[in-house]
C-alpha positions as CSV (number, residue, x, y, z in Angstrom):
1,M,-0.8,-87.9,-64.9
2,T,0.2,-89.8,-61.9
3,N,3.0,-91.6,-61.8
4,K,2.3,-95.7,-62.2
5,S,4.5,-98.6,-60.8
6,I,4.2,-102.4,-60.8
7,I,4.0,-104.3,-57.5
8,S,5.2,-107.6,-57.7
9,T,6.3,-110.4,-54.9
10,D,6.9,-114.2,-54.9
11,K,5.3,-114.6,-51.6
12,A,1.8,-114.4,-53.6
13,P,1.1,-116.5,-56.8
14,A,2.4,-114.9,-60.3
15,A,-0.3,-113.5,-62.6
16,I,-1.9,-116.3,-64.7
17,G,-2.7,-113.9,-67.3
18,P,-1.7,-110.6,-68.8
19,Y,-2.3,-108.4,-65.7
20,S,-0.2,-107.3,-62.6
21,Q,-0.3,-108.6,-58.8
22,A,-1.0,-104.9,-58.1
23,V,-0.6,-101.4,-59.4
24,R,0.4,-98.2,-57.5
25,A,-1.0,-94.6,-58.9
26,G,0.0,-92.0,-56.5
27,D,-1.0,-93.3,-52.8
28,T,-3.4,-95.7,-54.2
29,V,-3.0,-99.2,-54.9
30,Y,-5.2,-101.5,-56.9
31,L,-4.3,-105.0,-56.0
32,S,-5.6,-107.6,-58.4
33,G,-8.2,-110.6,-57.6
34,Q,-6.6,-113.3,-55.6
35,I,-7.5,-116.9,-55.7
36,P,-6.5,-119.7,-53.5
37,L,-3.4,-120.6,-55.3
38,D,-0.2,-121.5,-52.9
39,P,2.8,-119.2,-54.5
40,Q,5.4,-121.8,-54.7
41,T,3.4,-124.5,-56.5
42,M,0.7,-122.4,-58.2
43,E,-1.6,-125.2,-57.5
44,V,-5.3,-124.4,-55.9
45,V,-4.3,-125.2,-51.9
46,N,-7.6,-127.4,-51.0
47,Y,-10.8,-127.6,-52.6
48,A,-12.5,-126.9,-48.9
49,F,-14.1,-123.2,-48.8
50,E,-12.1,-122.0,-45.3
51,A,-8.8,-123.4,-46.6
52,Q,-9.6,-121.3,-49.9
53,A,-10.5,-118.4,-48.1
54,V,-7.6,-118.3,-45.9
55,R,-5.2,-118.7,-48.8
56,V,-6.9,-115.8,-50.6
57,F,-6.7,-113.5,-47.9
58,D,-2.8,-114.6,-46.8
59,N,-2.3,-113.8,-50.9
60,L,-3.5,-110.3,-50.4
61,T,-1.6,-109.9,-47.3
62,A,1.7,-110.8,-49.2
63,V,0.7,-108.5,-52.2
64,A,-0.5,-105.5,-49.7
65,E,3.0,-105.8,-47.7
66,A,5.0,-105.7,-50.9
67,A,3.3,-102.8,-51.8
68,G,4.5,-101.0,-48.6
69,G,1.2,-101.5,-46.9
70,S,-1.0,-104.0,-44.9
71,L,-4.5,-105.0,-44.9
72,A,-5.1,-102.2,-42.4
73,D,-4.7,-99.8,-45.5
74,I,-7.1,-101.4,-47.6
75,V,-10.3,-99.2,-48.1
76,K,-12.3,-101.5,-50.4
77,L,-12.8,-105.0,-51.1
78,T,-14.7,-107.1,-53.7
79,V,-15.5,-110.5,-52.9
80,L,-16.4,-113.1,-55.6
81,L,-18.2,-116.3,-54.6
82,T,-19.3,-119.1,-56.3
83,D,-22.0,-119.9,-53.6
84,L,-23.8,-117.2,-51.2
85,D,-23.8,-119.8,-48.7
86,N,-20.5,-119.5,-48.0
87,F,-20.7,-115.7,-47.0
88,A,-20.9,-116.4,-43.5
89,T,-17.9,-118.2,-43.7
90,V,-16.2,-115.2,-45.4
91,N,-17.4,-113.1,-42.9
92,E,-15.8,-115.0,-40.2
93,I,-12.5,-115.1,-41.8
94,M,-12.3,-111.4,-42.4
95,T,-12.3,-110.8,-38.4
96,R,-9.3,-112.9,-38.5
97,Y,-7.6,-110.4,-40.8
98,F,-9.2,-107.2,-40.6
99,K,-10.3,-104.8,-37.4
100,A,-12.6,-102.4,-37.0
101,P,-13.1,-99.8,-38.9
102,Y,-13.3,-102.4,-41.7
103,P,-12.9,-101.8,-45.5
104,A,-16.0,-101.0,-47.5
105,R,-16.9,-104.2,-49.3
106,A,-19.1,-105.6,-52.0
107,A,-20.1,-109.4,-52.5
108,Y,-21.1,-110.9,-55.8
109,A,-22.2,-114.2,-56.4
110,V,-20.6,-115.4,-60.1
111,K,-21.0,-118.5,-62.2
112,A,-17.4,-119.5,-62.1
113,L,-14.1,-118.7,-61.2
114,P,-10.5,-119.6,-62.7
115,K,-9.3,-122.8,-61.8
116,G,-12.6,-123.8,-60.4
117,V,-12.2,-122.1,-57.1
118,D,-14.8,-120.9,-55.0
119,I,-13.8,-117.5,-54.1
120,E,-11.7,-114.6,-55.4
121,V,-10.9,-111.1,-53.5
122,E,-9.7,-107.9,-55.1
123,A,-9.0,-104.8,-53.3
124,I,-8.0,-101.4,-53.2
125,M,-5.6,-100.0,-50.8
126,V,-4.4,-96.3,-49.5
127,T,-0.8,-95.9,-48.4
């Protein structure tokens, strides 16, 4: 069986449930879904969608770096949105954080997300 290790950093929000920020299994790191919580206050950063999305990608960056990688090592993203009208904004913000070749990605509309936020993103990274 592959060795499994837990990744944790205070530069991203602490888990708000029974899960880890990320888990490494071999060279693969599974990053838990990030919502737009400020890691210092554990409060939602702002209810404006763009601010939420930026915070989510900043949180993912912190977890990826704690695992010894970067966003460039992410191979798959899953984006959860409460309103697909924000899809174009997600695309624009992603270009601030990712360069081609881009990771694989899926995006889903969901009814609700924790703490009433509008976006959650989880990722798979290979280091």
